[in-house]
C-alpha positions in Angstrom: -8.9 -21.8 -13.8 -7.0 -18.2 -13.3 -7.7 -16.8 -9.4 -8.7 -13.1 -9.1 -7.1 -10.7 -6.7 -8.0 -7.6 -5.5 -4.8 -5.7 -4.8 -4.9 -2.3 -2.8 -2.6 -0.1 -5.0 -1.5 3.2 -3.5 1.1 4.0 -6.3 4.0 3.9 -3.9 6.9 1.5 -3.7 5.7 -1.4 -1.8 2.1 -1.6 -3.2 3.2 -1.2 -6.6 5.8 -4.5 -5.7 2.8 -6.3 -4.2 1.0 -6.1 -7.0 3.7 -7.2 -9.7 4.0 -9.5 -7.0 0.5 -11.4 -7.5 0.3 -11.0 -11.7 4.1 -12.8 -11.5 1.9 -15.7 -9.1 -0.7 -16.1 -11.7 -3.3 -13.6 -10.2 -5.8 -11.8 -12.9 -5.4 -8.6 -10.5 -7.7 -6.2 -9.8 -6.4 -2.8 -8.8 -8.0 -0.8 -6.0 -7.1 2.2 -4.5 -8.2 5.1 -2.2 -8.8 8.8 -2.1 -9.3 9.7 1.1 -8.2 13.3 2.1 -4.8 12.4 2.0 -2.3 15.5 1.5 -0.6 13.2 -0.8 -3.2 13.1 -3.3 -0.9 12.5 -6.2 -0.2 8.7 -4.8 -3.3 8.0 -7.0 -2.3 8.8 -10.4 0.9 7.0 -9.4 -1.5 4.3 -8.5 -2.6 4.6 -12.2 0.6 4.8 -14.0 2.0 1.4 -12.0 -1.2 -0.3 -13.6 -0.6 0.8 -16.7 3.0 -0.1 -16.7 2.1 -3.2 -15.5 -0.2 -4.4 -17.8 -3.1 -4.1 -15.3 -6.6 -2.8 -15.3 -7.5 0.7 -14.6 -7.4 1.1 -11.0 -11.1 1.0 -8.8 -10.7 4.6 -7.0 -12.9 4.7 -4.2 -13.8 7.8 -2.0 -13.9 8.3 1.1 -13.1 10.7 3.9 -10.8 10.1 6.8 -10.3 13.4 7.3 -13.4 13.8 8.8 -12.0 11.3 11.6 -9.0 13.0 11.7 -6.1 12.2 14.2 -3.4 12.1 11.6 -0.8 14.7 9.8 -1.5 12.7 6.6 -5.0 14.2 6.8 -5.2 17.3 9.3 -3.5 20.1 7.4 -3.3 21.2 10.9 -0.4 18.4 11.8 2.5 18.5 11.1 4.7 15.7 9.0 7.6 15.2 10.9 10.9 15.4 9.0 14.5 14.3 9.5 13.6 11.8 12.3 12.8 8.0 12.7 11.7 7.7 15.8 10.4 5.3 18.0 6.8 4.8 18.3 3.8 5.0 16.2 4.0 8.2 14.3 1.5 11.6 13.7 1.3 9.8 9.8 -0.4 6.9 11.4 -3.8 7.4 9.9 -6.6 5.6 12.6 -8.2 2.4 11.2 -6.5 3.3 7.8 -6.0 -0.2 6.8 -9.2 -1.7 8.7 -11.3 -0.2 6.1 -9.1 0.0 3.4 -9.6 -4.2 3.8 -12.9 -3.6 4.4 -14.0 -2.6 1.3 -11.2 -4.8 -0.8 -13.1 -7.4 0.8 -16.4 -5.9 -0.1 -15.0 -5.8 -4.0 -13.9 -9.8 -3.5 -16.7 -10.6 -2.7 -18.7 -9.2 -5.6 -16.5 -10.2 -7.8 -15.6 -14.0 -6.8 -12.6 -13.1 -5.4 -10.7 -14.7 -2.4 -7.7 -13.3 -2.2 -6.3 -9.8 -1.0 -3.0 -8.6 -1.7 -1.8 -5.6 0.3 2.1 -4.1 0.9 2.1 -4.6 4.8 5.6 -4.7 6.2 7.1 -5.4 9.7 10.8 -5.0 9.1 11.6 -0.9 7.1 7.8 0.8 8.3 7.3 3.5 10.3 5.6 1.4 13.5 2.1 1.2 12.2 0.0 -1.2 14.2 -2.2 -2.2 11.2 1.1 -3.5 9.2 1.9 -5.9 11.6 1.4 -9.7 11.2 -1.3 -9.9 13.9 -3.2 -7.4 12.6 -3.1 -9.4 8.9 -4.4 -12.7 10.7 -7.1 -10.9 12.8 -8.3 -9.7 9.6 -8.0 -12.5 7.8 -10.3 -14.2 10.3 -12.8 -11.6 10.5 -13.5 -12.0 6.7 -14.3 -16.0 7.1 -17.0 -15.1 9.7 -18.1 -11.8 8.0 -18.7 -12.9 4.4 -21.8 -14.5 2.9 -19.4 -16.0 0.5 -16.8 -17.5 3.5 -20.1 -18.7 5.7 -22.4 -20.6 2.7 -18.7 -22.1 1.8 -18.1 -20.9 -1.7 -14.1 -20.7 -0.3 -12.1 -19.3 2.5 -10.6 -16.1 2.1 -6.9 -15.1 1.8 -5.0 -12.0 3.0 -1.2 -11.8 1.4 1.3 -10.0 2.4 4.6 -11.0 1.1 6.4 -7.6 2.1 5.8 -8.4 5.5 9.2 -9.8 6.5 11.5 -8.4 4.1 13.6 -4.8 4.1 13.5 -2.5 1.9 16.1 -3.1 0.0 14.8 -6.7 -0.3 11.5 -5.3 -1.6 13.1 -3.1 -4.2 15.3 -5.7 -5.2 12.4 -7.9 -5.2 10.2 -5.1 -8.1 13.3 -4.7 -10.1 13.4 -8.6 -10.8 9.7 -8.1 -11.4 9.9 -5.4 -13.9 8.5 -2.9 -11.6 9.0 1.1 -12.5 9.6 2.8 -9.2 10.3 6.0 -11.1 6.5 5.8 -11.4 5.7 5.5 -8.2 5.2 7.8 -5.4 6.1 7.4 -1.4 6.2 11.1 -0.1 3.9 11.8 2.9 4.1 15.7 1.8 4.8 16.1 -1.8 5.5 19.3 -2.9 5.2 21.0 -6.9 9.0 19.7 -7.6 8.6 16.2 -6.1 9.2 14.1 -2.8 10.1 16.1 0.0 12.9 13.5 0.9 12.9 14.1 4.5 9.6 12.6 6.1 9.4 8.8 7.4 8.7 7.5 3.9 11.1 9.7 2.2 13.9 8.4 4.4 13.4 4.9 4.4 12.5 4.6 0.7 16.3 6.5 0.2 17.9 4.1 2.4 16.4 1.0 0.6 17.6 1.9 -2.9 21.1 2.7 -1.8 20.8 -1.1 0.4 19.8 -2.7 -2.6 22.4 -1.0 -5.0 19.6 0.5 -7.0 19.9 3.8 -8.2 17.5 6.0 -6.9 14.8 7.1 -9.3 12.8 9.5 -7.0 12.4 12.8 -8.1 13.2 15.0 -5.1 11.7 18.9 -4.6 14.8 21.3 -4.3 
């Protein structure tokens, strides 16, 4: 029987690769994306485009208001997205508890669907330093999932949180995605997009551009001029 998996699909480079990876591993992929008050809402349309290109179902879009919590340049218009610097420490683009919230919703959906596998694009090599993209977080959430759900407590199955990109460089992620047939022209990674495309200067744009260069793959990103 085909195993079902809930995959967090933001429309970015990493999540698109993860969705293709889960599909290639034989999972029945159920994409999940979020409208959470982010300034880069264009990623929702990108998630839909990626799902169509990979032959996946239309992503389920859950609407949350993490802007009510604040504390991040991605949800607070009063905070600027840092540009042209990949600094040390956790940047202001970190959204408090975002992956915890997203995975909690994914866990609930998985339990309803009878799925025991959750996938997301956490990476601890070429990333912005977010604490909820590290192995300790993944391990802790998986442990939580197996004590917090009716399905696990009653023995229907054990939940696994998959983060297959965790130890890969951005270049390796891109090379893997190309091999899996991902069309990266459909993805968006920019934290502060303009009408003409990606800003080219935020952390995410800088990591993405460097990744394509290191991978030896032409960068299909449309940048604002």
